[in-house]
N, C-alpha and C positions, 0 to 999 in steps of 0.2 A: 379507473383503478391505477394506483401507482405501481410502477415497476420497482422491484427491490434493487437496492444498491449492490454493487458487485465488489468483492474483495479480491485484490490481486497481490501477488508477492513478487518482489524483484530486488535488484541490487542498484544502488545509486551509482550512476555513471558520471555525472557532472553537476557541480553547483552552478546555477544560472544567476541567481539573485540572492538577496538576503534571506528570503524564505522560500525560494524556488529551487527545485532540483529536477534533473532528468533521471528517470528510473527505467531500467530495462527489465521487462517481465521475464521471470525465470523459465517459463514454460513455452512461450511463443516468440520471445525476443522482440516484442513490440516496445517502442519507447513511449513512456508516459511522462507528461509534464506534471510534477507533483508540487503542491504547496503545503505548508504546515497549517493544521487547524488552529482555531483561535486559542484554545486552551494551551496548546503546545507553544504558541508564539509568546505567551506570557512567561513561560519558563525559559531559562537559559538552556537552549537545546542546540547542540552541535552535532550534526550528522557528517560522517566522513564518506568519501568515495569508496565504494566497495562494500559498504554496510548493507545488510539485508533489511528490508522494510516491507510493511504491508501498506497498500494504497487502496483507498475506497474510491471507486469510479462510478459514474452515472451510466445507465444503459444508453442514454442519449448522446453522451460525449465520452467514449471510452479512452480517449487519448489524454484526458485531463483528470487529475484526482487530487486527493488530499491525504495527508498522513493522519490516521486516527489517533485519538488519545486512548489510554488504557481503559478508561471508563466507557468508551464507545462499545467495546466488546462485552462489558458487563450489562449494559443497558439494552443491547440488541442481540437476542439469541440467534438470529439469522446470520449476523456477522461472525459470531463466535463459532457457529457450525461451519461456515465457510473457511474460517481460520484453521480449524482442525482438519478439514478436507485438504487444504493446501499443504499443511505440514505432512500429512500422510502421503500425498503425491510426491513431495520432495524426497521423503525417505525412500520411496519406491524407486525414484529416479537415481538416487545415490547408490542404491544397492545393486543396480543393473551393471 
């Protein structure tokens, strides 16, 4: 049985390479090494330090992930549900 992918939300801390970034998780301050997905690499995509992003990570390697395309949320209801949950958590954290 496949374990589901995990969606995390964070801020870009540093650009490491052409398509690689270091992202700090907003909720537990872990650093994630993020790359851009194939569809996003084909577009001209400039991410800036401090920008909020979603990162898809594997349950086997939670320290590495990729930036999902917008279509990834449309095709996978599980990821979309996780996105809504992360947004709700962030709102609660900001209102405290």
